[in-house]
C-alpha positions in Angstrom: 214.1 82.9 50.8 211.0 84.5 50.4 210.8 88.6 50.6 208.8 90.5 53.3 206.1 91.8 51.6 205.9 95.5 51.4 203.6 97.4 54.5 200.4 98.7 52.5 198.6 101.8 53.5 198.3 102.2 56.9 194.6 101.4 58.2 193.4 102.2 61.6 193.0 99.5 64.2 189.5 99.7 66.1 190.6 99.2 70.1 188.1 96.9 71.8 185.0 99.1 72.5 185.9 102.2 70.4 183.8 103.6 67.8 185.3 103.8 64.0 187.6 107.2 63.2 185.4 108.3 60.9 182.2 108.5 63.5 183.7 111.8 65.1 184.4 113.8 62.0 181.2 112.6 61.1 179.4 114.0 63.9 181.1 117.1 63.5 180.0 118.0 60.0 176.2 117.3 61.0 176.6 119.4 64.4 179.1 122.0 63.7 177.5 122.3 60.2 174.2 122.6 61.6 175.1 125.1 63.9 177.1 127.4 61.5 173.6 127.2 58.9 171.4 127.9 62.0 173.5 131.2 62.5 173.9 132.1 59.6 169.8 132.3 59.9 169.5 134.0 62.8 172.0 137.0 62.2 171.0 137.5 58.2 167.0 137.5 59.2 166.8 138.5 62.8 167.7 142.3 64.2 166.4 141.6 67.6 166.8 138.9 70.1 165.2 140.2 73.3 162.2 138.8 75.2 161.2 140.9 78.5 164.1 140.0 80.4 165.3 136.9 78.3 168.6 138.1 76.1 169.8 135.7 73.3 173.6 135.2 73.6 173.6 135.9 69.8 172.8 139.3 70.6 174.6 140.0 73.8 175.9 142.6 74.7 173.9 145.0 72.5 176.5 146.2 70.4 174.5 147.5 67.7 171.9 149.4 70.2 174.9 151.2 71.4 176.0 152.9 68.4 172.4 153.3 66.8 172.7 150.1 64.3 169.5 148.5 62.7 170.6 146.1 60.4 172.4 142.6 61.1 172.6 143.3 64.7 174.0 140.1 66.2 176.9 140.2 63.4 178.4 142.8 65.8 178.6 140.4 68.7 179.0 136.7 67.0 182.1 137.2 65.4 183.6 137.2 68.8 182.6 133.6 69.9 183.0 132.8 66.2 186.6 133.7 66.0 187.3 132.4 69.7 186.0 128.7 68.6 187.3 128.6 65.0 190.6 129.4 66.3 190.3 126.8 69.5 192.9 124.4 69.8 190.2 121.5 70.3 187.6 122.6 67.4 190.6 122.8 64.7 191.3 119.3 65.4 187.6 118.6 64.5 186.9 120.8 62.0 190.3 119.9 60.1 189.5 116.0 60.3 185.7 116.4 59.1 185.7 119.3 56.6 189.2 118.6 55.2 190.6 115.3 56.3 193.8 116.9 57.2 195.2 115.5 59.1 192.7 112.5 59.0 193.5 111.0 62.4 196.5 109.1 63.9 197.5 106.1 62.2 195.0 106.9 59.7 196.1 107.9 55.9 194.9 111.0 54.7 194.2 111.5 50.7 196.8 111.3 48.2 196.2 115.1 47.3 196.8 115.7 51.4 200.3 114.0 51.4 202.3 116.4 50.0 200.5 119.2 52.0 202.0 119.3 56.0 199.7 120.9 58.5 200.3 124.1 59.5 197.3 125.0 61.4 199.3 125.3 64.6 201.7 128.3 64.0 198.9 130.3 61.8 196.5 131.0 64.5 197.9 130.0 67.9 198.0 133.9 68.7 194.7 134.6 67.2 193.1 132.1 69.6 195.1 133.9 72.7 193.6 137.3 71.9 190.0 136.0 70.9 190.0 134.6 74.8 190.2 138.3 76.2 187.6 139.5 73.9 185.2 136.2 74.7 186.1 136.9 78.4 184.1 140.2 78.1 181.2 139.0 76.1 180.9 136.3 79.0 180.8 138.9 81.5 177.7 140.4 79.6 176.3 136.8 79.4 176.5 136.5 83.2 174.3 140.0 83.2 171.8 138.6 81.2 171.9 135.8 83.5 170.9 137.7 86.4 168.3 139.7 84.6 166.8 136.5 83.4 165.9 136.2 87.0 164.3 139.6 87.6 160.4 139.8 86.3 158.2 142.6 86.7 156.9 141.6 90.0 160.4 140.7 91.3 162.5 137.8 91.7 161.2 135.0 89.7 162.4 131.3 87.9 161.2 130.7 84.2 162.5 127.8 82.2 164.3 130.7 79.8 166.1 131.4 83.4 167.0 128.1 83.9 168.2 127.4 80.2 170.7 131.0 80.5 172.0 129.9 83.4 173.2 126.7 82.2 174.8 128.4 79.1 176.3 130.7 81.0 178.1 128.2 82.9 178.6 125.6 80.3 180.6 128.9 78.4 182.5 129.6 81.5 183.6 125.9 81.6 184.8 126.1 78.2 186.5 129.5 78.3 188.4 128.7 81.4 189.3 125.1 80.4 190.8 126.8 77.2 194.7 126.0 76.4 194.8 129.8 75.9 193.9 130.5 79.7 196.5 127.2 80.5 199.1 129.3 79.0 198.0 132.6 80.4 198.6 131.1 83.8 201.5 128.7 83.4 203.3 130.7 80.4 206.9 132.1 80.8 207.8 129.9 83.2 210.6 127.1 82.3 210.4 124.5 85.7 207.5 124.8 87.8 209.5 122.7 90.1 212.5 125.1 90.9 210.8 126.8 93.2 212.0 127.9 96.6 212.5 125.3 98.9 210.3 123.1 96.6 207.2 124.5 97.6 204.2 124.8 95.4 203.3 128.2 94.5 199.7 129.6 94.2 200.4 129.9 90.3 201.4 126.3 90.2 198.3 125.5 91.9 195.9 127.4 89.6 198.0 125.9 86.8 197.6 122.5 87.6 193.8 123.0 88.4 193.1 124.3 84.8 195.3 121.8 83.3 192.7 119.3 85.0 189.8 120.9 83.5 191.5 121.2 80.1 191.3 117.5 79.8 187.5 117.8 79.7 187.7 121.0 77.1 186.3 119.1 74.1 183.0 118.4 76.6 182.8 121.7 77.8 183.3 122.5 74.0 180.4 121.0 72.6 178.3 121.1 75.5 178.5 125.0 75.6 177.7 124.9 71.8 174.8 123.3 72.1 173.5 125.2 75.1 174.1 128.5 73.0 172.1 127.2 70.0 169.1 125.8 72.8 169.1 129.3 74.6 168.7 131.0 71.2 166.4 128.7 69.8 164.2 129.3 73.0 164.2 132.7 72.7 163.6 133.1 69.0 160.5 130.8 69.4 159.2 132.9 72.4 159.5 136.1 70.0 157.9 134.5 67.2 154.9 133.3 69.7 155.3 129.7 68.8 155.7 128.8 72.3 155.6 130.4 75.9 157.6 130.4 78.6 157.1 128.1 81.7 157.0 130.2 84.7 158.7 128.0 87.6 157.7 130.4 90.7 
């Protein structure tokens, strides 16, 4: 009787209409890697991010100005969103798969050099992300202050292209911040059973947790959209400062 053949290395089965598994990691390498390179250029070679009433998200709040520092002024701000995104549950999945192939993906064999090294990302930096969330909220408050400022010109209220860009950026960052797993844990944590409420009534806390959970399902979309909005907002203001372009005043 013929012996059953031994199964070979697991290979991903591409569902109909789905892209190959390597497309997402490749996109992450290009997009996230490009953003990091751009951020280093911005932080290391520029000390101002303000053009009239527009303030770049890389330079807000002006922590360096508060203490009179005049070297690498963006560095005193950008470490907060960097830590927040670096420790983000979603981004960890993305850059672990893209830059280390560990884990490569569901039903995808890892390189032999990684098979004896278990993934330990979850327990190492969970708490770091939760604490970074509080700092990210503080930065977000200042970004909304900058949005209000972006609509106030020397002759009064107005709308420029920069105003719209900074507004969209703040909205996307708000969606990313408050769809976060850390915020979901803050709302729903320390509760063993949401259904075990008095008389079976759903509490305000449960309803809020449910809404955050719905938003959390799109956390990856918020993450990428807000990353590109920060990139676009800073680049637009940088080009204004350099005189390469002029702001488009709508009214």
